Legacy VTK file of the C-alpha trace (Angstrom):
# vtk DataFile Version 3.0
C-alpha trace
ASCII
DATASET POLYDATA
POINTS 704 float
93.492 125.260 80.828
92.481 124.234 84.352
92.771 120.555 83.528
96.246 121.025 82.083
97.330 123.033 85.122
95.941 120.356 87.398
97.951 117.676 85.679
101.166 119.702 85.742
100.902 120.776 89.375
99.524 117.456 90.608
97.087 119.123 92.996
93.866 117.721 94.463
90.636 119.393 93.376
89.041 121.887 95.734
85.772 120.796 97.308
84.192 124.072 96.270
83.314 125.621 92.941
80.428 126.841 90.825
80.824 124.795 87.626
79.765 121.177 88.200
81.082 119.808 84.898
84.411 121.549 85.342
84.674 119.967 88.809
83.808 116.591 87.327
86.678 117.031 84.847
89.038 117.959 87.697
88.033 114.860 89.674
88.551 112.668 86.629
91.954 114.185 85.887
93.068 113.784 89.510
91.911 110.163 89.590
93.672 109.329 86.320
96.824 111.148 87.369
96.928 109.328 90.708
96.357 105.996 88.990
99.103 106.563 86.426
101.567 107.714 89.077
100.975 104.443 90.930
101.478 102.456 87.745
104.640 104.413 86.990
106.116 103.576 90.393
105.466 99.853 90.052
106.803 99.884 86.477
110.277 100.375 88.002
110.172 96.677 88.952
111.634 94.651 86.075
110.996 91.086 87.316
107.626 89.643 88.308
109.303 87.496 90.976
110.176 90.677 92.887
106.468 91.309 93.499
106.249 88.343 95.881
109.489 88.964 97.764
109.378 90.513 101.227
112.334 92.889 101.583
110.512 94.395 104.574
109.374 91.481 106.761
106.937 93.733 108.631
104.978 94.332 105.416
103.199 92.288 102.777
104.982 91.650 99.459
104.550 94.308 96.790
101.926 92.310 94.873
99.556 93.042 97.766
100.060 96.791 97.457
99.800 96.713 93.673
96.301 95.295 94.030
95.307 96.877 97.346
94.484 100.389 96.203
92.105 99.106 93.517
90.486 96.723 96.009
89.994 99.705 98.317
87.807 101.406 95.701
85.667 98.300 95.270
85.201 97.783 99.007
84.259 101.378 99.723
81.953 101.623 96.708
80.225 98.400 97.742
79.881 99.565 101.323
78.416 102.861 100.164
76.104 100.982 97.764
77.476 102.855 94.754
78.140 99.507 93.044
76.384 96.182 93.591
78.931 93.481 92.759
82.541 92.574 93.377
85.028 92.493 90.531
87.229 89.552 91.622
86.562 87.731 94.899
89.986 86.114 95.143
92.040 89.269 94.628
89.700 91.239 96.851
90.030 88.735 99.699
93.842 88.679 99.795
94.517 92.328 98.939
91.979 93.978 101.234
93.602 94.585 104.637
97.118 95.970 105.069
99.345 95.608 108.083
100.590 97.836 110.852
101.682 95.087 113.233
98.291 95.111 114.885
97.625 91.911 116.775
95.173 90.876 114.081
97.634 91.456 111.246
98.194 88.295 109.262
101.680 88.103 107.785
101.958 84.327 107.554
102.922 83.457 103.953
101.103 80.123 104.356
97.781 81.964 104.422
98.162 83.636 101.052
98.000 82.489 97.465
99.098 85.639 95.715
97.674 86.372 92.274
99.965 86.889 89.316
101.127 90.363 88.313
99.213 89.961 85.059
96.004 89.098 86.926
96.331 92.117 89.208
97.106 94.387 86.267
93.959 93.207 84.480
91.991 93.653 87.696
93.265 97.207 88.058
92.151 97.947 84.488
88.642 96.717 85.305
88.420 98.786 88.473
89.736 101.852 86.685
87.000 101.610 84.074
84.381 101.159 86.799
85.511 104.282 88.658
85.790 106.355 85.477
82.249 105.384 84.533
81.023 106.420 87.979
82.765 109.780 87.715
81.263 110.392 84.271
77.720 109.543 85.318
77.387 110.291 89.044
75.184 113.102 90.330
77.430 115.912 91.580
76.615 118.948 93.678
78.967 121.540 95.075
80.542 121.874 97.514
81.617 118.217 97.783
80.571 116.866 101.184
81.518 113.719 103.088
78.308 111.894 102.150
78.807 112.227 98.389
80.256 109.756 95.899
82.761 112.439 94.869
84.168 112.331 98.421
84.613 108.563 98.117
86.467 109.040 94.825
88.777 111.542 96.526
89.179 109.127 99.433
90.367 106.466 96.976
92.765 108.896 95.308
94.303 110.028 98.589
94.496 106.439 99.851
96.412 105.488 96.694
98.742 108.466 97.146
99.557 107.243 100.654
100.498 103.894 99.160
102.561 105.528 96.442
104.791 106.668 99.280
104.694 103.574 101.497
105.216 101.275 98.480
108.202 103.351 97.394
109.778 102.668 100.791
109.438 98.913 100.217
110.710 99.227 96.635
113.693 101.055 98.088
114.437 97.902 100.085
114.477 95.592 97.037
117.799 94.569 95.540
118.670 96.993 92.743
118.865 94.100 90.255
115.041 93.990 90.334
114.713 97.663 89.400
115.256 99.744 86.295
115.895 103.463 86.688
113.641 105.909 84.884
113.951 109.523 83.816
110.542 110.055 85.412
112.079 109.271 88.816
115.284 111.317 88.910
117.524 111.690 91.962
119.090 114.925 93.070
122.754 114.964 92.013
124.131 117.380 94.650
126.040 115.145 97.095
128.243 117.735 98.828
128.943 118.534 102.476
126.280 119.715 104.913
126.091 123.157 106.529
126.734 123.462 110.246
123.460 123.207 112.136
122.406 125.709 114.795
119.469 126.404 117.082
117.170 129.358 116.424
114.828 130.831 119.034
111.077 130.470 118.510
108.540 132.472 120.501
105.794 130.469 122.136
102.184 131.081 121.309
98.637 129.851 121.782
97.137 128.007 118.835
94.348 125.648 117.902
95.322 122.416 116.203
92.910 120.918 113.702
91.833 121.354 110.106
89.096 124.003 109.850
85.744 122.676 108.634
85.837 125.498 106.118
89.033 124.170 104.528
88.501 123.529 100.835
90.552 120.352 100.403
89.881 116.694 101.273
90.852 115.663 104.804
91.140 112.424 106.769
89.102 111.958 109.931
91.939 112.620 112.387
92.602 116.060 110.891
89.217 117.455 111.927
88.208 118.644 115.379
90.069 121.091 117.596
92.762 121.084 120.249
93.568 124.466 121.847
97.116 124.395 123.191
99.728 126.764 124.614
103.289 126.385 123.339
106.155 127.747 125.438
109.295 129.344 123.993
111.712 126.873 122.469
114.662 126.677 120.083
114.722 124.515 116.953
117.488 123.371 114.629
117.660 125.533 111.537
118.180 122.472 109.321
116.988 118.920 109.371
119.640 116.605 110.788
121.892 115.697 107.871
123.720 112.468 107.163
126.895 114.326 108.092
125.561 115.476 111.453
124.162 112.024 112.225
127.514 110.468 111.308
128.948 112.083 114.447
126.474 110.062 116.498
127.396 106.851 114.654
131.131 107.523 115.028
130.671 108.192 118.735
129.262 104.689 119.191
125.660 105.810 119.440
124.263 102.478 118.270
126.405 100.680 120.852
125.488 102.825 123.858
122.307 101.388 125.421
121.918 104.306 127.847
121.072 106.601 124.925
118.112 104.460 123.879
114.669 104.100 125.358
113.646 100.668 126.585
111.683 100.205 123.361
114.723 101.360 121.403
116.975 98.858 123.143
114.542 96.083 122.274
114.550 97.162 118.641
118.375 97.282 118.592
118.577 93.763 120.017
116.176 92.564 117.338
117.499 94.474 114.331
121.238 94.465 115.150
121.384 97.886 113.482
124.665 99.787 113.412
123.625 102.602 111.059
120.482 103.983 109.396
118.427 101.545 107.327
119.314 103.057 103.935
123.043 103.471 104.568
125.508 100.923 103.209
129.173 100.410 104.091
131.554 98.861 101.564
135.334 98.874 101.551
135.438 101.463 104.315
133.104 103.879 102.504
129.478 104.788 103.130
126.809 104.664 100.452
123.108 105.415 100.459
120.322 103.453 98.824
117.886 105.711 96.986
114.764 104.595 95.146
116.442 102.511 92.426
120.188 102.853 92.918
122.992 103.372 95.405
125.097 106.545 95.534
128.036 107.659 97.695
126.553 108.830 100.990
125.243 112.360 100.314
126.437 114.109 103.468
124.263 117.182 102.913
121.021 115.234 102.574
118.773 114.624 105.599
119.368 111.383 107.454
116.464 108.925 107.247
115.769 107.052 110.463
112.923 105.760 112.591
111.719 107.485 115.759
113.851 105.309 118.031
117.046 106.318 116.245
116.043 109.977 116.189
115.291 109.844 119.917
118.651 108.247 120.693
120.434 110.985 118.723
118.580 113.641 120.728
119.567 111.939 123.971
123.198 111.926 122.811
122.913 115.595 121.845
121.304 116.331 125.210
124.419 115.039 126.983
126.388 117.866 125.352
123.900 120.673 125.924
122.978 122.902 128.858
119.314 122.843 127.842
117.162 119.812 127.180
117.299 118.455 123.623
114.492 116.367 122.193
112.218 115.960 119.190
109.546 118.620 118.639
105.926 118.059 119.534
103.157 118.293 116.958
102.232 121.735 118.317
105.826 123.010 118.147
106.114 121.855 114.558
102.838 123.635 113.835
104.280 126.897 115.199
107.077 126.598 112.618
104.638 125.602 109.882
102.341 128.546 110.507
105.198 130.920 109.704
105.094 129.559 106.161
102.075 131.307 104.734
101.214 128.998 101.830
99.684 125.598 101.204
99.427 123.115 98.351
96.255 124.622 96.912
97.852 128.087 96.768
101.416 127.678 95.558
102.511 127.893 91.929
105.695 126.015 92.713
106.373 123.949 95.809
108.472 125.952 98.312
110.258 122.753 99.301
111.236 119.315 98.032
107.704 117.967 98.145
104.836 116.866 95.891
107.380 115.374 93.439
107.893 118.863 92.037
111.694 118.858 92.359
113.365 115.445 92.849
112.554 111.773 93.308
114.952 111.711 96.239
116.031 113.891 99.108
118.292 116.865 98.457
120.671 119.052 100.544
119.162 120.368 103.769
120.066 123.932 102.804
118.349 123.967 99.392
114.957 125.276 100.498
114.763 128.134 102.962
111.296 128.721 104.401
111.320 131.735 106.747
114.375 131.401 109.032
114.208 127.622 108.848
114.878 125.183 106.044
112.657 122.235 105.130
109.806 122.953 107.512
107.926 121.049 104.825
109.413 118.605 102.362
112.606 116.614 101.850
111.764 114.026 104.543
108.981 113.581 107.053
109.862 114.790 110.552
109.319 112.620 113.613
107.634 114.239 116.594
107.329 113.340 120.260
103.533 113.289 119.939
101.570 110.037 119.787
98.607 110.436 117.488
95.146 110.834 118.955
91.863 112.363 117.840
91.115 116.007 118.512
87.996 117.052 120.392
85.098 116.434 118.021
86.845 113.568 116.186
84.455 111.461 114.093
85.223 108.554 111.802
83.895 108.450 108.267
81.284 105.658 108.077
82.961 104.118 105.017
86.467 104.063 106.546
86.204 103.597 110.275
89.670 102.076 110.642
91.829 104.750 109.039
92.896 106.343 112.338
91.387 104.606 115.341
93.713 101.551 115.368
96.635 103.959 115.797
95.171 105.723 118.857
97.134 103.418 121.147
100.122 105.474 122.309
102.442 103.409 120.100
102.183 105.456 116.894
104.002 108.779 116.725
103.101 111.575 114.354
105.308 112.484 111.417
104.849 115.965 109.994
105.874 118.050 107.012
105.882 115.538 104.176
108.742 114.165 102.102
109.886 114.527 98.492
107.443 111.688 97.748
104.427 113.199 99.534
101.645 114.294 97.194
98.007 115.266 97.523
96.703 115.398 101.079
100.106 114.325 102.440
101.569 117.611 101.199
98.993 119.823 102.909
99.373 121.892 106.064
96.949 119.860 108.186
97.906 116.311 107.225
98.415 113.952 110.168
100.073 110.579 109.639
101.566 108.316 112.274
103.645 105.140 112.312
104.966 102.737 114.878
108.197 104.053 116.284
110.414 101.379 114.712
108.918 101.738 111.213
110.897 103.315 108.406
109.481 105.827 105.967
111.180 108.631 104.037
111.469 110.234 107.464
114.104 112.152 109.390
113.948 114.834 112.039
114.964 118.182 113.445
115.583 118.704 117.135
114.439 121.319 119.597
115.882 122.647 122.829
114.051 124.070 125.815
114.570 124.891 129.473
111.852 122.458 130.456
112.765 118.793 130.713
109.142 117.642 130.576
107.827 116.968 127.091
104.597 118.995 126.739
102.406 116.459 124.971
98.792 115.483 125.445
98.490 111.914 126.687
96.630 109.484 124.451
93.361 108.532 126.058
92.726 104.837 126.518
89.119 105.441 127.500
86.568 104.902 124.743
84.535 108.101 124.409
82.638 107.350 121.217
79.052 106.643 122.198
78.203 103.891 119.705
81.293 101.893 120.661
80.774 102.497 124.385
77.223 101.164 124.093
78.589 98.014 122.465
81.154 97.611 125.227
78.526 98.131 127.906
76.239 95.551 126.343
79.022 92.973 126.191
80.799 93.692 129.474
78.577 95.903 131.655
77.252 94.922 135.071
74.264 93.056 133.611
76.213 91.085 131.032
76.687 88.053 133.315
72.982 87.615 134.094
71.165 84.589 132.722
68.556 86.656 130.880
71.220 88.582 128.916
71.047 87.652 125.230
74.731 86.687 124.985
74.417 84.398 128.016
71.296 82.851 126.490
73.168 82.263 123.221
75.985 80.583 125.156
73.481 78.293 126.852
71.908 77.394 123.509
75.215 76.526 121.811
76.859 74.605 124.661
75.455 71.197 123.588
77.170 71.642 120.223
80.618 72.623 121.567
83.350 70.176 122.548
86.937 70.644 123.676
88.064 69.821 120.127
85.721 72.214 118.323
86.898 74.898 115.950
84.494 77.834 116.327
83.773 80.941 114.262
82.115 83.955 115.937
81.208 85.992 112.870
80.248 89.567 113.697
81.786 89.163 117.128
81.391 92.847 118.011
83.640 93.644 120.968
84.099 89.961 121.720
82.180 88.685 124.769
80.935 85.491 123.101
84.405 84.751 121.748
86.003 85.118 125.182
83.380 82.853 126.765
83.659 80.198 124.053
87.451 80.156 124.382
87.006 78.737 127.899
85.456 75.521 126.633
86.827 74.779 123.188
90.018 74.350 121.213
90.015 77.245 118.741
87.904 80.396 118.405
88.091 82.973 115.612
86.313 86.230 116.389
85.827 88.261 113.209
84.158 91.633 112.845
83.897 94.152 110.030
84.537 97.123 112.340
88.165 97.726 113.282
87.138 99.732 116.348
85.453 96.610 117.712
88.464 94.397 117.040
90.805 96.949 118.640
88.907 96.619 121.926
88.861 92.823 121.642
92.633 92.868 121.419
93.081 95.469 124.154
91.069 93.330 126.535
92.764 90.105 125.506
96.329 91.395 125.715
96.160 94.096 128.372
93.450 92.538 130.495
91.371 95.685 130.858
89.515 98.408 129.013
87.737 101.642 129.914
84.753 103.350 128.368
82.419 106.276 129.035
78.704 105.473 128.974
76.211 108.318 128.482
73.762 108.848 131.326
72.007 112.147 130.564
72.916 114.719 127.932
76.613 115.499 128.312
76.960 113.535 131.574
78.842 110.228 131.392
79.629 107.352 133.723
83.111 105.888 133.376
83.527 102.119 133.475
86.530 99.838 133.765
86.367 96.189 132.746
88.995 93.567 133.582
89.230 89.969 132.459
89.832 88.966 136.065
86.533 90.475 137.212
84.735 88.837 134.290
86.185 85.451 135.175
87.966 85.228 131.836
91.521 84.196 131.059
93.988 86.847 129.889
95.580 86.299 126.463
94.109 82.844 125.775
96.226 81.267 123.046
93.221 79.579 121.450
91.397 82.894 120.857
92.123 84.893 117.715
90.569 88.160 116.571
90.593 89.489 113.008
89.032 92.327 111.101
87.195 90.994 108.081
84.141 91.157 105.864
81.995 88.038 106.253
81.141 88.308 102.568
84.771 87.953 101.523
86.880 86.237 104.177
90.384 84.978 103.489
90.688 81.300 102.521
92.192 80.188 105.858
88.936 80.909 107.685
87.232 77.580 107.090
86.636 74.010 108.235
84.649 75.094 111.312
82.679 72.750 113.570
80.485 75.596 114.791
79.721 79.081 113.483
77.723 81.701 115.378
76.194 84.626 113.541
74.167 86.605 116.103
72.601 89.975 115.168
74.677 90.175 111.993
72.287 89.261 109.169
70.212 92.434 109.499
73.372 94.559 109.444
74.769 92.986 106.272
74.567 94.690 102.908
73.996 91.305 101.217
72.632 88.889 103.862
71.685 86.112 101.445
75.213 85.979 100.092
76.528 86.144 103.672
74.661 82.936 104.483
75.969 81.262 101.335
79.520 82.281 102.195
79.028 81.048 105.755
77.927 77.625 104.568
81.211 77.248 102.682
83.163 77.779 105.901
81.451 74.901 107.754
82.585 71.302 107.537
79.980 68.599 106.779
78.185 67.795 110.026
79.065 71.213 111.406
76.562 73.494 113.116
75.476 77.074 112.355
73.673 79.237 114.923
71.775 82.219 113.511
70.178 84.990 115.520
68.294 87.899 113.974
65.466 90.310 114.643
65.042 90.797 110.861
64.840 94.565 111.419
65.720 95.516 107.844
67.121 98.985 107.263
67.222 100.398 103.734
70.246 102.519 104.649
72.154 99.262 105.243
70.501 96.641 103.013
68.752 97.287 99.714
65.343 95.587 99.552
66.320 93.069 96.806
68.833 91.627 99.288
66.462 91.304 102.235
65.667 87.863 103.564
61.884 88.092 103.464
59.867 90.979 104.810
58.289 91.705 101.419
55.642 90.389 99.039
56.572 87.676 96.546
54.131 86.822 93.789
51.568 88.924 95.606
51.887 87.008 98.888
53.636 87.998 102.112
57.018 86.340 102.539
58.274 86.506 106.122
61.953 86.557 106.958
61.536 83.365 108.995
60.039 81.520 106.023
62.621 82.820 103.563
65.468 81.903 105.918
64.135 78.337 106.032
64.099 78.187 102.234
67.710 79.399 101.983
69.185 77.259 104.753
67.257 74.070 103.971
69.132 73.547 100.713
72.250 72.429 102.646
71.239 72.248 106.309
68.775 70.493 108.600
67.048 72.471 111.351
67.987 71.255 114.832
66.397 73.829 117.103
64.375 77.038 117.056
63.851 79.523 119.899
63.604 83.217 120.823
66.163 85.379 122.637
65.548 88.975 123.736
68.300 91.613 123.506
68.104 94.627 125.805
70.506 97.259 124.471
71.137 100.136 126.885
71.549 103.554 125.229
71.820 105.680 128.376
70.655 105.683 131.980
66.929 105.654 131.138
66.738 104.544 127.514
67.179 101.161 125.898
66.309 99.259 122.744
64.743 95.828 122.777
64.963 93.257 119.996
63.303 89.835 119.915
65.766 87.628 118.070
64.736 84.526 116.187
67.343 81.836 116.956
67.762 78.875 114.630
70.351 76.104 114.829
71.263 74.149 111.711
73.451 71.127 110.949
75.163 70.868 107.580
74.355 67.655 105.790
77.166 65.159 105.358
LINES 1 705
704 0 1 2 3 4 5 6 7 8 9 10 11 12 13 14 15 16 17 18 19 20 21 22 23 24 25 26 27 28 29 30 31 32 33 34 35 36 37 38 39 40 41 42 43 44 45 46 47 48 49 50 51 52 53 54 55 56 57 58 59 60 61 62 63 64 65 66 67 68 69 70 71 72 73 74 75 76 77 78 79 80 81 82 83 84 85 86 87 88 89 90 91 92 93 94 95 96 97 98 99 100 101 102 103 104 105 106 107 108 109 110 111 112 113 114 115 116 117 118 119 120 121 122 123 124 125 126 127 128 129 130 131 132 133 134 135 136 137 138 139 140 141 142 143 144 145 146 147 148 149 150 151 152 153 154 155 156 157 158 159 160 161 162 163 164 165 166 167 168 169 170 171 172 173 174 175 176 177 178 179 180 181 182 183 184 185 186 187 188 189 190 191 192 193 194 195 196 197 198 199 200 201 202 203 204 205 206 207 208 209 210 211 212 213 214 215 216 217 218 219 220 221 222 223 224 225 226 227 228 229 230 231 232 233 234 235 236 237 238 239 240 241 242 243 244 245 246 247 248 249 250 251 252 253 254 255 256 257 258 259 260 261 262 263 264 265 266 267 268 269 270 271 272 273 274 275 276 277 278 279 280 281 282 283 284 285 286 287 288 289 290 291 292 293 294 295 296 297 298 299 300 301 302 303 304 305 306 307 308 309 310 311 312 313 314 315 316 317 318 319 320 321 322 323 324 325 326 327 328 329 330 331 332 333 334 335 336 337 338 339 340 341 342 343 344 345 346 347 348 349 350 351 352 353 354 355 356 357 358 359 360 361 362 363 364 365 366 367 368 369 370 371 372 373 374 375 376 377 378 379 380 381 382 383 384 385 386 387 388 389 390 391 392 393 394 395 396 397 398 399 400 401 402 403 404 405 406 407 408 409 410 411 412 413 414 415 416 417 418 419 420 421 422 423 424 425 426 427 428 429 430 431 432 433 434 435 436 437 438 439 440 441 442 443 444 445 446 447 448 449 450 451 452 453 454 455 456 457 458 459 460 461 462 463 464 465 466 467 468 469 470 471 472 473 474 475 476 477 478 479 480 481 482 483 484 485 486 487 488 489 490 491 492 493 494 495 496 497 498 499 500 501 502 503 504 505 506 507 508 509 510 511 512 513 514 515 516 517 518 519 520 521 522 523 524 525 526 527 528 529 530 531 532 533 534 535 536 537 538 539 540 541 542 543 544 545 546 547 548 549 550 551 552 553 554 555 556 557 558 559 560 561 562 563 564 565 566 567 568 569 570 571 572 573 574 575 576 577 578 579 580 581 582 583 584 585 586 587 588 589 590 591 592 593 594 595 596 597 598 599 600 601 602 603 604 605 606 607 608 609 610 611 612 613 614 615 616 617 618 619 620 621 622 623 624 625 626 627 628 629 630 631 632 633 634 635 636 637 638 639 640 641 642 643 644 645 646 647 648 649 650 651 652 653 654 655 656 657 658 659 660 661 662 663 664 665 666 667 668 669 670 671 672 673 674 675 676 677 678 679 680 681 682 683 684 685 686 687 688 689 690 691 692 693 694 695 696 697 698 699 700 701 702 703
């Protein structure tokens, strides 16, 4: 009965319960349901050639997303050591990392050899069977906590549900000839006129943003923590802005009036040449709207779907005709409206709005779903806010997915709230927090608010790194002692200089926050800095492009020293064109990372989950005659590397096998030893505490 209800209502399992096997069945049903929903969406595409088209040039082609969610499972299960082997190296290398227009995003079609649809489909079948077997056989205790395999399964489900929505946006941009409509994905048929919108007063209040730790559903890292905040009185539009209401802005020349647009908005207009919302069409003097698989006469009563920049321009136009100040709501103001709706996904029998795919596979009239005094507080379309996303106090990343939120904590990603008709699972919950760049399109619209106060009451996004482990990395690479000759990175630079020329192509694998890469870029032609941790790469790019970064270094207890680093003070060039940073797994890099003259791998081997394979992969990236520099303390950690994958440090055939000796065995098959030395790393933890590591440095030349 529970399983059947779960499938009908399409709800995520609660983390709590008393019956382990019943919970296992719920997890399995939710996984299978999520998987089949994804397959159902992509089955709308009727031509394989459409999978490699790019209707949205800011995104990968759809073949990437078809494979990506399965690759995500493999990568996270490998990282958590729940499985030991990859399923398909080629698919997993090209379908691993999505794009958000980060500086390390790789959208060049020349760098990809996309697999066939058939190959990806077969791959997905293999991954599905792997995950189902894990669910059937994994140990399970209740409640489900963040360190359990069950949490990782839920993470994969919710990740796939995000991509159900984002992929549907791209599918919506394909020519309709590549799509076949389905009764499973049915549009709303009510295309009438919109009601007249009006502002309703909302009393201010004090509230605490953040998902309670006691909440019984899965949450992403940015949802946890707390932010106490006071919200002043404001007024909000009773309805979402409809196509009909937005048409007034279009007819008034809103897209042709630069003064209504922010500077960023003007830049986007110049680039896009937009004259109307992305999913509107104009033919023979009439407006149409593109839905998921077909075009319909513009449904005036449906919510308009726009990016933040368009929504902001509309508010500025509206502001010109109002005595009070008109703008988009903040996250906290939206939350005040949301808290009046006393239900959530886990509790409702039927969705109180057009959400969770419980009503339509499209938007519907803005006056269909009344929720308290307001309509569509949740559902229909996502609602843009004025708030850039940032972590709440107490924010912590999950160790298996450190780059879900942190790359967006840059002041350039605004929160969308409330969910759309396509939002399911975590996306449909009260505390979900998702953010996109302001020019991106989703199934997103907006409502507007009015207040007496011109200032937008939002919390500024911090650009100071407060997370201790990252700050310690930054301090080691760029702190006051980092330029001294006895610093390990300076010693490494001295060791490698004889092997670097102006024409060299260099790989800094495990570059951390980038000091070696910046230094090497001063003396050679091309440097690729690659690191597994997105938080490291984000700081590399911030320093490269903005020329500075800030971090807080612990001194004693809760006392911190704040540091600012600039490229100018470090004697480094800002935005060197020959320096490139990428997030990547050294065990499965994309094909374009190859043909290197020199590769440096310093303090990476001991932090790899399969160091022997890492060395084998590294050798394939080096041209004959090229040089590899390895530095390691061989401080093996079972929480990172299982013993069978260690390089030495154990008994073999009853005799001690040192890491140094085993490394020589592995490398000598293809390389000749050029040099051997020792370098000491002094890693400062706080004002009075540090860690010391004596690193064995070996330099090898690949045989011709």
